[in-house]
N, C-alpha and C positions, 0 to 999 in steps of 0.2 A: 546447530542453532546457538552454539558458540561461537560462530562468523557474524552471526547477527548481532549477538551482547557486544562484541567486540565493535563493530560498526557503530552501532548505537552510541557507545560511550564515547567515541572519537567524535561523533557529529553532534554530542550534548554539550561541548566545548569551543565546539566550531566558530572562527571568527568573522565566518562570510554567512549570507543566507543558501539555502541547500532544500531541496525538495526530491522525495524518492517514493515510489508505488511498491506496495507488496500485495498480492493475493490476501484477502481477507482470512486473519487470525489470530483468534485470542492473544495469544503469546506475543506477536508482536506487539498488539496494542499494549501489554504489560512493558514492554521493553521500550515503548516510547511515551510512556505517558506523563512524562515531562514536554512533549511535543505538542505542535497543534497535527490534529489527524482529523481527517474528515473521509467518510465512507463514501465510495463511489459503486452506483450497480450502473451496470450498463448491458446492450447485447453484444452476445457475442455474433459475429457474421461470416459470410464466406467460408472458411473450409470446417470450422468446428460445427456450424448450419449444415454443411455437407456431409459430415461422419457423424451426427444423430440423427440422421434420416431427414431432414430439413425442418426441424423442428429447432428455433432461435432458443439459445440456454441464455441466461440472464449470471452475467459475473458481478462477484463484486470483489473491489478492492480499496486499499487504503490509501489516501492522498497523505503525505508525514512530511511537515516542513517547521523550519524554526523559526516562521514570521506569521502574524495575524493576519489572517483574510479580513478586506473590508467590505 
């Protein structure tokens, strides 16, 4: 988790627009509480459906950026 904290600190003061995604985790939300954070949900396709016996899994990720959505 230390590497994630270092990245969050660097991005906090970045002078350029940036965006990144992470698998959903409360710790990540805390690290980026100062940024714009959006929940994304989607269905996993292809290989994950094959591994789970053909059942589609729902994934949850976080889209994090330093700009506001309009």
